PLY file of the C-alpha trace (Angstrom):
ply
format ascii 1.0
element vertex 111
property float x
property float y
property float z
element edge 110
property int vertex1
property int vertex2
end_header
-58.05 -71.12 50.40
-56.38 -74.22 51.67
-54.23 -74.13 54.88
-51.21 -75.50 53.30
-51.63 -72.89 50.20
-51.73 -70.10 52.94
-48.56 -71.54 54.77
-46.70 -71.69 51.56
-47.72 -68.09 50.50
-46.75 -66.71 53.90
-43.55 -68.87 53.69
-42.57 -67.30 50.19
-43.37 -63.55 51.38
-41.04 -64.29 54.39
-38.33 -65.76 52.06
-38.33 -62.96 49.86
-38.37 -60.37 52.67
-35.50 -62.23 54.27
-32.19 -60.45 53.28
-28.71 -61.52 53.99
-28.52 -59.15 57.05
-31.69 -60.09 58.24
-30.69 -63.55 57.92
-27.49 -63.18 59.81
-29.45 -61.57 62.73
-31.70 -64.26 62.81
-28.85 -66.75 62.98
-27.25 -64.94 65.63
-30.80 -65.01 67.70
-31.37 -68.77 67.00
-28.03 -69.44 68.00
-28.34 -67.56 70.95
-31.85 -68.98 72.09
-31.46 -72.58 70.37
-28.36 -73.77 72.05
-26.83 -74.00 68.15
-23.87 -72.45 66.55
-24.29 -69.39 64.23
-22.90 -71.46 61.44
-25.75 -74.33 62.13
-28.43 -71.58 62.47
-27.26 -70.03 59.13
-27.02 -73.30 57.47
-30.70 -74.04 58.53
-31.76 -70.70 57.35
-30.21 -71.09 53.88
-31.67 -74.68 53.61
-35.21 -73.30 54.47
-35.16 -70.25 52.01
-33.87 -72.53 49.57
-36.54 -75.00 49.91
-39.25 -72.16 49.88
-37.90 -70.65 46.68
-38.05 -74.11 45.05
-41.57 -74.16 46.44
-42.22 -71.07 44.87
-40.94 -72.09 41.18
-43.12 -75.09 41.42
-46.09 -73.37 42.42
-45.51 -70.98 39.66
-44.86 -73.69 36.96
-48.18 -75.48 38.22
-50.02 -72.25 37.93
-48.68 -71.47 34.51
-49.58 -75.12 33.33
-53.11 -74.76 34.74
-53.61 -71.26 33.07
-52.31 -72.90 29.75
-54.94 -75.44 30.06
-57.81 -73.14 30.58
-56.68 -71.24 27.71
-56.35 -74.28 25.55
-60.10 -75.52 26.63
-61.28 -71.94 25.77
-59.94 -72.24 22.48
-57.51 -69.41 23.10
-53.76 -69.34 21.96
-50.76 -68.10 24.00
-48.53 -65.34 22.69
-45.76 -68.20 21.99
-48.17 -70.25 20.00
-49.58 -66.96 18.00
-45.78 -66.13 17.35
-44.92 -69.64 16.03
-47.90 -69.49 13.71
-46.89 -66.09 12.45
-43.64 -67.57 11.71
-44.72 -70.54 9.94
-47.48 -68.48 7.51
-44.31 -66.09 6.66
-42.25 -68.99 5.82
-45.11 -70.14 3.70
-45.51 -66.93 1.96
-41.69 -66.86 1.27
-41.83 -70.39 -0.21
-44.90 -69.52 -2.21
-43.19 -66.32 -3.69
-40.09 -68.47 -4.47
-42.29 -70.88 -6.54
-44.28 -68.28 -8.26
-41.07 -66.34 -9.54
-39.34 -69.27 -10.95
-39.15 -69.32 -14.60
-41.26 -72.19 -16.22
-39.58 -74.30 -18.40
-40.40 -74.37 -21.88
-42.70 -77.04 -23.40
-40.68 -79.65 -25.29
-41.30 -79.22 -28.98
-43.47 -82.00 -30.80
-42.47 -83.61 -33.91
0 1
1 2
2 3
3 4
4 5
5 6
6 7
7 8
8 9
9 10
10 11
11 12
12 13
13 14
14 15
15 16
16 17
17 18
18 19
19 20
20 21
21 22
22 23
23 24
24 25
25 26
26 27
27 28
28 29
29 30
30 31
31 32
32 33
33 34
34 35
35 36
36 37
37 38
38 39
39 40
40 41
41 42
42 43
43 44
44 45
45 46
46 47
47 48
48 49
49 50
50 51
51 52
52 53
53 54
54 55
55 56
56 57
57 58
58 59
59 60
60 61
61 62
62 63
63 64
64 65
65 66
66 67
67 68
68 69
69 70
70 71
71 72
72 73
73 74
74 75
75 76
76 77
77 78
78 79
79 80
80 81
81 82
82 83
83 84
84 85
85 86
86 87
87 88
88 89
89 90
90 91
91 92
92 93
93 94
94 95
95 96
96 97
97 98
98 99
99 100
100 101
101 102
102 103
103 104
104 105
105 106
106 107
107 108
108 109
109 110
């Protein structure tokens, strides 16, 4: 596995595990050690967790697109595609029943 991917996964795990209480504790600790205010430290933590969550969303979207492409290459359909086709077939069956049950016009009399 690539090193950046490993780091991203570790960051995502850390972001998920970081609760508000832990973020406050971390902000206090950073403020104490880093010579910054608690609000600055908390802002930095919030920004970092937001960025990590955004990265997680992008990674999930890319993985989904890759999986969708692989399924397409294999000739398989997704559940959404299956449901769409099922709906289209039901609509066509309904239209066919309407056409079949319509009364046919009588032929015009020939003189």
